[in-house]
Structures are given as C-alpha cells and as structure tokens.
N, C-alpha and C positions, 0 to 999 in steps of 0.2 A: 203419033197420034197417043194423046194423055187419055188416060183410063178413068172412065167415071167412077167415082168411088160409092161403095154403097153402104147400106147398114153392117153389114158382115165385117167391112174393113173397120168402121167405128168400132164395133164391138170388140173385136180382135184386140185393136189399139188401146180399148179401155183395160182388158187384161194385161195390158203390159206396164200399167202404172205402178207405182211403187207399192201400195198397200197389198197388190194382188200379186205382183211380181215376186215380192218374198214369199207368198205361200207356196208359190210354186218350186223354190229353192229351200225346202225346210233345212235347218241346220245351216245354211250360209251365215248367218249371225250368230253370236253366240255370246253371251256375257255371264261371265262366271262367277259366282256369289260365294266368296271364300269363307267356310266356318271358323270359328273362334280357334286360334292358333297357325292357320294358315295349312294346316295338313292335306285337308279335303276340301272339295266344292263342289256346289250344284250348277246346272243350268237347265234351261228348257228348253226343247224342242218342239214347236207346235204346242200341243196340249200335253207332251209327256215331259216328265222331270228324271233328270237322271242326276247319280251322284258319283263321283269321280274320287279314287284315293290313289293320288301319285305314287306314294311311297308302296303301297302294294301292288300297284300297277293295275289297277281294276277300273271297270267302269260298267254300272249296273242301274236297273231302274231304282231310283231314290227310295220307292214305296210301291205296294202292290195296288197299281191304279184299278185295277177291277174290284179288290175287295174293299178300297176304300169306298168306291162308288156305290157299292150294294150298302154298306153300312150307312153312307151320308143318305141314301134315299129312304132307308127305314128312318133315320132319327130326325129326317127334315120334312119327310112328305112329300117330296119332290123327286121324280124319276130323274136318276143322273147315269150318265154314261161315263164308263172310265176311259175312252177315247177323246172326251170334250168335257172335262172337269170344270165345273161352275167355281172355281176358286180363285182368291185375290190374295194380296198382303202374306205371300207364302213367306215363312222364316224356318230355319231347320237350328235343332239344337242336338247335337249327335245324331242319332236316326230317328228322333222324333218330330215332328212338324207342328207348326201352327199355322192357319189359315182364316179365312173370313168366307162365308157361303152363306146366302139367303138372311143376311143383316144377323148373323151372330159368328161367333168366334170359335174355332174347334181345334181340337189337338189329337193327333192321330200316330200311331206307330204300330209297324206290323206286328209287333209283339203284344201291346196293351190295346191295341182298337181306337175305336172313336169316342170320344167325350167333349161335352161341350167346354168351354176353357172360361176360367174367371178371368182372364187377362181380355178386356175390351181390344180391339185393333185399332192400332191407332189411324186417326182420321187423316185426310190430307191437312198438311200444316202441321201434323204432331210429330214429334220425333223422340223415339224412346231411348232411353241412356243404354251405353253398352253392357252393363249389367241387366237391363230390362227391368229393373226396379222402378224407373222412374218414366213417365213421359210430359216432355216439356210442350208448351203449347202458347200461343198468341191469345192475349185478350185485351182490345182496347188499346193495342199499341204497347202492352207491358207482356213480359214474358212471366208466365205460371207453370207450375210443376203438379203432377198429381201422381198418387202411388200407381203404378201400374195394374194393380188388383182393384182400384178402387173405380167407382163408375162414373160416368161422365155427367158434367151438368144435368140436370132435370130427372135424374135417376135419385132413387130413395137413399142410396147410401152416401151420394156426394155431398159434401158439405164445404163450401168455399171456405175461405180461411181457415180450416182446421189442418189436423197432421196429414189429411187424406188430398187436401187440393189446396195451394197457397201461391201468392205471388211472389216473385224475386225482383220484381221493378215496381215501382207505385208513381212514377212521375212522368209517364209520358203524355204528350200533348199531340193534337194534330199536327200531322208532318214533322214532327219531333218524337220518333218512336223507335222501339227494339225490335231488330230481328226482320226488318222489313228489306226491300230492295229501292234504289233509287226509282220515282216514279217513270224516268225517261226510259228505264230497261226494264220496267217490272211487268210488262204483258198486262196489264189491267184489265182491258178490253177483252182480250182471249181469256184470262180466269172467268170474266163476268158471264162471257158466252158459255163457257163450259160447266159455270154453276161451280166454280172450284172459290174457296179463300183466298185472300193475297198471299203467295208465297211467303214463307218463312224460313230463315237461313240463320244458323249457328252451330257452333262446335262444342259437342260434349267433350270434356277431360277422358282420357282413357280409364280411368278408375270411376267414372260417373258422379265425381264430386262436384264438379263445378261446369260452368256454363260459359264459353267466350261468344258475345255478341256484341254485334256494331249496333250503334244509336246513330242514327242518319236524321240532320237537320236539312230540311227543304222548306222552310217555313219562309223564308224571303224568294223561293224562286219564282220565277214569271210562269202564269198558267197558259197552257194551251186549251183552248174549248172547242170541243168536236160536238156536232148537233145528232143526234140519233132522231131520224126523219120520221120511222115506223116503229114506235115502240110497240110491244107485244100486247099491249092492254088497248091499243087503240087510240089513244088519247092523243094530247097534244105533244108535239115534237119536245126532246128532252136532252137538255145539255150535259156532256159530260167534261169535268175539268180534270187536268193532269199537269203537274209541274214539270217543266220542259225547257231546258237551257239549251238555247242557240250560240253557235260560235260566236266566239267573243264576248258575249255577255257578262257581267261581274259576277252577278249569282249565280252559284253553282251548289250541287248539294255538299255538304261535309258530313264527317263522321267520325266518331271516336271509337274504341274498342272498350268492352266492359267484362268483368270476371265475375260470376254469380255464383255464389258459394250454396248449395242446397241444404247442407246441415243446419248452418248457423244464419242463412237468409241473409247474407251480407251480399255488398258490392264493392269493387275495386275498380275505379275509373283510370284509364288512361292518362297521364298528367301531361302528355303533348296537347298543344293547341289543335283544336277539330283540322282536319285536313280533307281536299278536295277528293272526291270519288266521280268518277266520270262513267265507270262501268262496273257491272256486277262481278268482274274478275277479282276485284280486290276483296271482296268478300269471300272468294274461294283460297286465295292465296295466303291463308293464315292456318295455322294448325298448330296442334299442341306438340311439345318433344318430352320425351321420356326420359327416365334416369336422374342423373344429375346435370343435364345439360343447361348451363344457363341458369338454375333455378337457385332461388335464393335459400339462405342458410335455413330460414323459418319452414320452407316447404320441404326442401331437400329432394323433390321427387318431379315435378312439373315445370314447364316454362311455357312461353306461347313466342312463337317466331311467326312474322309475317312481311310481305312484299307491300312496297309503299312506292309509288308512281306518282311523279309530280303530275302537275295538270296538264302541262305540255308534252308529258310521257318521255322527256328526254333525260329525266333521271330516275334510276330505279335505285331504291335502297331495301337491303335485309335489316330489320329491326329485330330486337329480344324483347319482349314485355315482360316484367316481374308480375307475377299473378297476386303476389301479396301486397305490392306498393303500389303498381300502376306504373313505375319507372319504366322509361324505354332506353336502350342501348344500340346507336347505329354500328351494326357490325362491318358492312359492305355498302358503298356507294360508286354507281357506276354510272357516266354521263355521255351523251353522243351529240353529235350535231342534228340528228334525226332520232325518230323513237328509239329507246333502248327497250326492247323486247323481253319479256321472262321466259319467253317459248317461242317455237317457230310458228305456230298458227294463234290467234286469238281463242283464247278459252281452252287451249292446250293444258293439260297438268303442267305445273311448275318443275324445273329440274335443279331443286336445291335440298340439299339433304345434310342435317346437321348429324355429326357423328357423336357419341358419348364423349368421345375425348374432347370436345367443341368444336374440331376441325369442321370446315364446311364446303360441300362439293357445290360449285355454283356454274350455271351456264352462263354463257357470253358469246357474243359476235363479235368482240372487240379485234379478231383477226381478220374479219371480213366473213367468217363462214359460220360456226356454232358449233363450241366446244367447250368442253368440262374442265374447270379448275379447281385446286385444293388450296383453300384460304388457311391461315392459321385460325386459332378460337378468337384471337381477338381482332382477326379481318385485316392485319396488318401485312402479312405476306403471304403469296400465292404462287403456284406453280401450275403449270399447264398440264392437264392429264392427256386430253386426245388432242391431236393435230391433224392436220391434212386438208385438202380442198374439197370438204363433205361436211355435212352437219351431223351432230346428235340431236335425232329426232324427239327420243322420250328416254327418260332415266327410269330402268326396270326396279333394280334393287342393288343397295350396297352390302356388302359381308364385311364387317368391321373387323372380324377375327384374321380372316384372310388376306384383308386390306386389297379387296378386288369390288369391280363394279359390273354389272351388266347394263347394256343399252341397245336402242333401236338407232341405227344410222342410216342416213340417205346420202347418195351420191357414191358409193363404191363400187356401185353398177355401171360401167362406164359408157354404155349406151343409153341409160335413162337414170339421169339422177333423182328422179323421185322414187324409185323403187328402195325399200326400207329393208334392211337386214340386221339381225339380232347379232350384238357382239361382246365381249369382255376385255376388261382392262385392268392392271393394278393401278393402284390411286398413284402410283408414282409414275406413271407413263409408259410402263415397261408391259411386257406380256400381252398385247394386243393380239386379238383371235378374234376371227369371225366363226360364229356357231353355225351361220346359214351361209351360204356360198353357191347360190343359184341367181337365176333372172325371175323368181317369184316376189311378191310383194308381202310381206312379212307385218302383219299387225297383231301384236305381242302385248300379254300383260302379265302380271305375276301379283302373288300376295304381297301385301305389307311387310311381310318377313322373309320374302324371296325363297330360294331355294329350287322354285319350279317355274315354269315359263308356258303360259297356254297360247299357243302360236297358231294364228290363221294365216295360211299362205295361198296366195290366189294370183291370178293374172287377168289381164281384162276379158281373157277368153274361157278361162278355168276358174269355176267356182271354188270358195275358199275350202281347203284343207286343214281341219283343225286336229292338233296334238298337244299332248302336254311333253315338253323337252325337260329335262335335267339341267343342271349348272352347267354341264359340259357339252350341251346341246343333243342328248341323247333321246331318242324317243321313248318314252316310257310307258304311254297311253295314246292309243288312236282314238279319236272323240268322232267326229263329222268328216264324210266326204261326199256331198252331195252333188247330184249329178244335174244336167241342164236340159233334159228330156222334155220336161213338160213347157218348158220356155219353147223348146225349138219346135213343139207341136203346133204351136201357134205362129211358127214363121220367123221365130226370131234367130239370128245369127250374131255372133259375138262382135264386137266393135273392133277396129285396126288400130291398134296403137301407131301412131306416126310421129316423125320429127321435120321437121321444116326449120326455113330460118328467118329470124326475125328482121323487121324494116331496116335495121343497120345493116345487113348484109353479111353480118358472120354469127351473131348469137344463135345458137340452137335452141329451140323453142318445141314443145310437145302438145300432143292432143290426142282425140279418138275422132274415129271416123266411122258411123253406122253404115252400112248400104241398105238400099230401100229393099223391103220385102221381095219376093218372085224377081231378084236382080237379074236384068238384062244388058249385059256389056253394050249392045249394039243400040240403046236408048240413051236418053241424055235426061238427067233427072234435075229438078231444082233443089236447093241447096238450104237447109235451116241450120244457125247457129244457135245453139242453146249456152247461152253466155251466164257467167257470174265472175267477174273480173276482181273478186277481193276489194281493197288489196290483203285483206287479213288472213285470206286463206288462198287455197287454189282450188281449181274446178275438176281438171280432166286427170285425175290419179290412174295409176298404171293397176289397181285393183278391179276385183269384179264389180264391186259395189260401191263407185264414186259417189260423192255427194249429187243429188237430183237425178239418180238412175231412176229410169220409168219413162221420163218425160221423153227422152231423145229416141228410147225404142218404140215410143208410141207413133213418134213423127215418123220413124222408119217404116213402121206398119202401114201408114198412109201413104206411103210411096214417095218419101223424101229422102235424099241422102242429108245426114245429119253429121253435125261436127260441134265439138267443144273444145276450146283452146286456153292454153294457159300462156299468155304473152306477158314481156317483162312487166315489172311491178308488182307481181303477185308473189305469195309466198313461198318458202321450202326449197329456195335455190341461191341462198348466200346473200349477205348482207347487200351487196352492189345490186343484183337483180331486184330484189325487193325494192330497195330505194327508189328504183326508177320511177315510181310512182309519186312518190314525195315531192310536193311541189309542182305535180300534174295530175292530181287527181281526177282532173277534169277529162283526161284521154282514157277515162273508164278504161284501166289495165291494159296500156299501151294498144289501142283498137287499131293503130297502123300496123302491128306485129300480126293481129287477125287478119286484115286485108291483105298483108303479103303471104300469111299460111295459105288463103283460100284461093289465092291466084297460084301460089306454086301447085297445091292440090290439084287445081284445074289442068295445069300442064301435065303434071303425072297421072291423072286419069280423065281421058277425053269424054268419059259419060256423065261427067259433072258439068252443070250448065251455070257458070259463073256470072251469065246473065240474068239468071234469077236466084237471087239468094234476099233469103229472110234472116231475120234475126229475132231472138224472144229470149226474155231471163224475168227473173221476179227481185224485187228489192233494188242492191245495187247492180242485179243484173238488168233491171229494167231502164235504170238511167244509162247503162252502157247500150240496150237496145234503140234506145230513143236516140242517143247522141251517135250510134252507127249512121241512122237514115239521115242525121242533121249533119254531121260532120263528114261522112264519106256518101254522099250520095249516090256517087258514079258505082260504088262496090257494094251498097245494101239498098235493097229496094222494096222491102215489107218487113214491118216492125211491130211487135205486140208487146207491150211494158207493160207489167203488172206492179203494182204496188210500188210504185218507182219513188227514189228519193232526187226529184228532177232540179232541186236547186238546194243544194247543200249549205247555202249560208241560212237556210232556217231550219236545217236537219239537227240532227244531235250532235251537239257540240262536240262531241269526240272525233267524229270522222273528218272534219274539217281541220280541228286542231290536232290530231295525232298522226293524221295520215295525208294531209296537205301541207299543214304548216305555215301556210302564206294567205294571211288575211290581210293584206293590202286591197285596195280598190280593184287593182288588175287581178290579183289572187283570186278574190271572190268572182268575180266575172267569169273566170276560168271554169268555175265548179257549178255553173247553173245552163241547164239546156236550155232556159229561156232565150237566152243571148243568141241561140243560133237557130231559132224558130222561122225565122225567113230563109233558110236553106232548104226546108222541106220540099221535096218534089215527089217521093216516093208514097206509100201508103202507111199510115200510122195509127194503132188501135192502143190507146191508152186505158188502163183498167184500174181502179181504186176502190178499196171500202172505205164508207164515209167515217168508221170510227177506228181507223188504224193510228194508234198511238205510238207508233214507234216510226214509220215514214210517212207523216201525216198527209191527208189528200190535199192539203191547201199547196205543197209542192207541185203536186199534179196540176191542180188549178192554176197556179203560176205560168206553167208551161201552156195551158189551155188558153190563157189571158193572151200571151204572146203570140200562140200561132193564130188566134182570132185577130190581133192587130196587125198581123200580117197576111190577113185575108187567104189562110191557107186551110185547105180542107183536109179532116182527119176525123176519126172516129173516137167516142168515149163510151165507157160504160163505169158510171158509180152505183155500187153495188152497198144499198142499204143496209145498216146494222153489221157488216163486216169489217174485220180487223185485220192487220197485217197480212197473215197467211190466208186470209179469205175461209178460215174454217166454216164448213158447213155451207160454203158457195164454191167449193173448188172445182166441183163437176160442172158447174156452170162455166166459169172463166175458161177450164179447159176446153171444154165443146166449143164456145165462142174461139178460143183461141185457134183451135184446130179449123174451125170453119174458116175463118179469115186468111189463113194459109192455102186452104182450098182453093177458094175463090180467087186470089190476088197473086199464087204462085202455079198451081195447078192451071187455073185458069178454067175452073168447071165449078159446077153449083154443088155443095157438101150434101149430103144424105140428112134424112130427118132423124137419124139416132138419137136419142139423149142418154146422157150417162146418168149413172146412179149417184147418189151422193156416196162420196168416199168415208171410210171409217173414220170416225172421230180418233187423235191422238190419246194413248193411252195414259193421261195424266192423272196423278193422285190414287193410282194404283188401286 
C-alpha cells in the first residue's frame, strides 16, 4: 500500500535541496584563493576564513574573527557577530585584509586593527588591476579606468576625463561594444532580475599596464522578442529584445581582440578580419604570456595567446597576438570530422601551456582519447607526452626547470572511468607517476606557479576530504574532513554507484541510484530519472557532489527511487563515446541506453517498479525528459520538463551546429520534439519562464502547438517574468514538480506544504 505523504515529508525533502544541503556539510566545497606568489592561500568555510601556508605546513584562522566583529560593531554602529560576519568582497595582502560592509570599504589586520579604506570596493562589472592601482569598468559600451583610490562617478573627487578617470576606448556603438558577451549567452534576463549590470569580461596584463579586450559586433543579428506580461510597475506588457542567432542563419556575432595601453591611452587592434563567436568560452580561452614568449622586440615582455574555433567547431587553432602591432600568427591547427574540443567538458579550463622556450603543451583527442602533446615553438613538430586508453582531464601546472608537468587523469581506475586521479610525467613522456592510487575521485587545483595541489577526494558516499599535497603527492596540510551526520538525520543515505550495459549490449555505462527514505526491500517503489544528457558534460559523476545534487535526494525523501545515468554521447569517456551523439542529438544522450539501464536495474532489484517510471530535467534535461515519454512511451510514463529546448532548430545556433552537425531537412526534424507529439500516451508537464533568453519559451510553445494539433492531453505552466533558471520561482516549480509525480506515480494527493523561496545565487559579490 502506498504511503500518503505529509507536510513533514515535503519539509524534509526541502532541506535536501542544494542550497540547504551544502550548509549541512560545511567544508565539502572549497575554493582556494592564492595570494601573490602562490605561496599561501585562504578559503572560506561557512562564515569562517582560513589561511593556509603549505610551506610551513600550517592552517589557521585568517584573522581574529571575534576581535574584528567587536571593532566593526563600534565603527559601524551595527551589532556584528564573529560567527556571522556580514562582509563581502574579501581580499588579502599579506596578513592584512580588505572587505566591504555596511556600504563602506574597510581594512583590517590583527596587528593594526580596523580602519576605513580609501580604496572603494569594486562594484559588479569593475575589475581591479593585478597591482590594485587601477580599476577598469564599462560605460556606454566603452572601457574606462580609474585610479583605485579615486572615488566613483557622483563623488566629489571623481572627475571624468582627468588622470583619475578616463576612457581607453571611445568608439563603441549599440551592439558593437567592448568587453561584453554575445547576447545569446549573456544571461541578460538573469542580470536584469538580479539587478546587476551586464557582465564585463577582459584580461589585465600581469604588469597592470594593458588590457586585452574583445569587441563584439552584433549589429546585423536577428532579434528575438520576449514579452514581459506582468511588469513590476503594473503597466502595459513590456517587450525585451535580444540578438539571437539560430542554426544555419548567416548572421552571427563576430569579434576582434584589442590591446589597450593604460599609460599612453592607445589601442592596438587585431589585424585579422573579425571571426565568428558562438559561445563565451572564446573569451575565456585567451591569456597573457610572460617573459619573452612570442613577444615583439619592442615589448620584450608580454604577448597574447588565444584559441580560435571555426563556426562549426571542426577546426581549433592556437594563435599568438603581438600586442604592439596586432599581428597574429597561427601556431597550431587541428581539424576533425566532428568537434575539435579544447577541453573534456564545455567551459573547462583549456589545457594549453606556452613555455618560456616557446614550446607548447597542447591537449588533443586525435588518438581517440584525450592526451597532451609537446609542440616546438613554431608549431611544426610535436611529440606525444601522455598516452593510453584514458583521458587527461585537466592540466595543473608545468615545471619548466624540471621539465615535468602535473595533471588530473580519468580512466585509470579500471572499474569506473569517471574517477579522477592526480599524476605527474616528464615532458618527454617518461617518468609517468600516479600521485594518487585509490578509488576516490580527486578534484584538484593548484596555484598558477605550481608547487602544491589542493586536493578534494570524495566518493558518492564519502564527503570530500581536502588536503594540500606537495609535488610528490605527500600531504603537507590537512584542511577539511566534513561528515554527513546532519544529512543522515534527515533520512539521507548515499547513492549507489552502479554499472550497467548500454543498448548496444556491450558498452558499460554508469550512474547513481538513490534508495527511497525508510527503504523496505519488500515494497515496490516508483522510479524517477533525473536527467541531463549534455552532450557537452556528464551528469552522474562518482564524487560526493555531482551536478544537480539535492534534487534527486529530495525525490528520495518523498519515497521515490531515483536514478541518474550517463549514456553514450556524453563527455569524459573518449572521443568515440562522446561522438555517439553527433548527428543524433535528438536521441537525448542515447535515451535507449537509459531505457536499457533502468530495465537492467529492475531485474537486479525487484523493489524497483519499472512499470511506474518518471523522468525530469531542466534545459537539455527537459528536452530529454519530454523526448523520453514521446519516443519511449512504453518505458517512461510521467515527465516534467522545465525550461526545455524542445526544438533545437530555433535554439542557440551552437547546439545544432557544434553537437549535431546535420542541418539537412531530415537532420532538423530529428532534433525537434514537436515531430513526436502524436506519440504522447503518458502524463507530461511543461514548465517555462516567459523571459527565458537562453532556451526561449517559443520552443516549448511549438511543442504545445504540436500536442494540441495531435489532440493530446498535457499540462503547462508558464511563469511570468522568469528566466532560464527560474530564479525567484524555483520553489514554485520544484513543488509543482513534486506534486505532479506524487499524483501520477505515487497515485496519491500531495500535501499542502509550500516551499520557501530558495536563496538567490551569490553573483556580483
């Protein structure tokens, strides 16, 4: 007999959602902030700040929290507690720190105490120079700088056009400006909802003398018009326009790089014709190189290197830009029949390192996996550094004197190719050494200068244990080792990491299985798959905190068995595995593999009821969720699809052009859920925000139109004023999702519990 869910069940599930879950395992995430020189770093755990000195092997409070609280209480007139310091924009120089609180900037050290700072804290969109002498910002599409001690516009000491504040560019036009993002991936709606300015992105040179900045031309792009039905002022509906290129359209955003000199206020433009920009990664994959690496005789110090992708992503180039002349030199060119990726997952840091000798470390999947190669300075000769049936997942650092490099590898643990391990190797390919050799997943980072590794080791059942390792893999400092008692008190139990077989009958695939709370093996439980099929990432990793953690655990608290599966076509398993989705993007990350996995799990565990299977996801996960009930109605019976890109023919051009590649009439039909609307026999709930400028709501409405024409019953929730992530309305769509599965999989009426609004993301600092 199915148990009737209560308000208490919903309240317990609510506490397992990601923002609340993280608070119950403090120290499970750790973001080291390295001080200048890379010898020390600090990090934050809850409201406490910790300073670490790997050389001395020490870990201590970064400052006296209680003394600072007392001093700040007196100086600000507000009561402050050392266990909950209301400070933002924290930076350290030595043992002194600077922060903002109560609309002022302050400086503190345990020796000197507290004083108000003359340096104004950078606002969102303002970027200080490495030496903290300048702050760069955008104004009307141009790049400006002000001295760090100068006041902002509107303050008495600020004088635009003086030495205190001046423009470095003056020719910006609407949709042809400096430092911005392509509107198709710029999250305009999210920034507007959060009250933040449009993101600004550029690269200061290490000596703080110059700025590398893109200029993006979007003047001729087609517009996408979204209508805000319920503006806050209660007036007429408001239209919002964004430039948005769809697959196969000729007009696409183009960009050039520009070098701005702060001292003489000059600009050097890239000499090449403007090139297509399809995603924000084009802006991240550019960097200053120091020493004499590729620099002209005039500068003798710094040059610029950047990665350039062709529009179809089948050609990737490493180019060098001379900051004195704007001339570019192509050093490495790699082409393929499908995407040529610069990293394992979209948005991962690139794995290119230019040595002082001019030699280049380069990552490639040319041998079918993902390995490092060493190129000569002119890019004409290369030798393979790493090799084998596994992938280099990230490059930690290169020691040029010792001719060695440190990296993270995936695929070295035989029974789980997703587990990451830390390794070292000589640049000539000899001396391969595993610095970790266990079954834990190692998520590691190091300072730019190298020498040390901050390692977070975890598994699906073990919270991350973070330590500092030296170059030989020896522990020098133990950092955090949180437990899971607070989660277990809510009824939580860790998911099972499982391996099954893909639909081809031979390829192993992996996933996670959460047992329902109060598990009884004599009962049979409905199943919910929580899906995100990529293909640019993978979903069900072996770490303690895989993407989208929290939501599956909440479903388990409601009495469902929950699965997350990585089928063929997703990332991190080699080139052939990833390319399974190329030309077949419509199969939602090999949904046939997901069907096969759930059936195999049903045979393995009799308590899984494969006759009651639901599926849910957001964005590409929503496309796959709706696709599942339309393509495999015998296997999936209930779906909730949120913010879905249900017709990739009118989605961002990148998805179809980079990850599908087939824009023929047949290829286009294969990536639209509307073509399968007549297959619907189960229950389907579609949720979308009306101001989603990423996967826009018209994709859902095209599916709605097809379902109506097919005379199918379905459910639809359009959320006024909401963007792609439904920030501000997450509690509502999650509760409605839970209710839908309770009604149609549990077969009972949901309780009346209402979720509290989730905390807003911490953007803008």
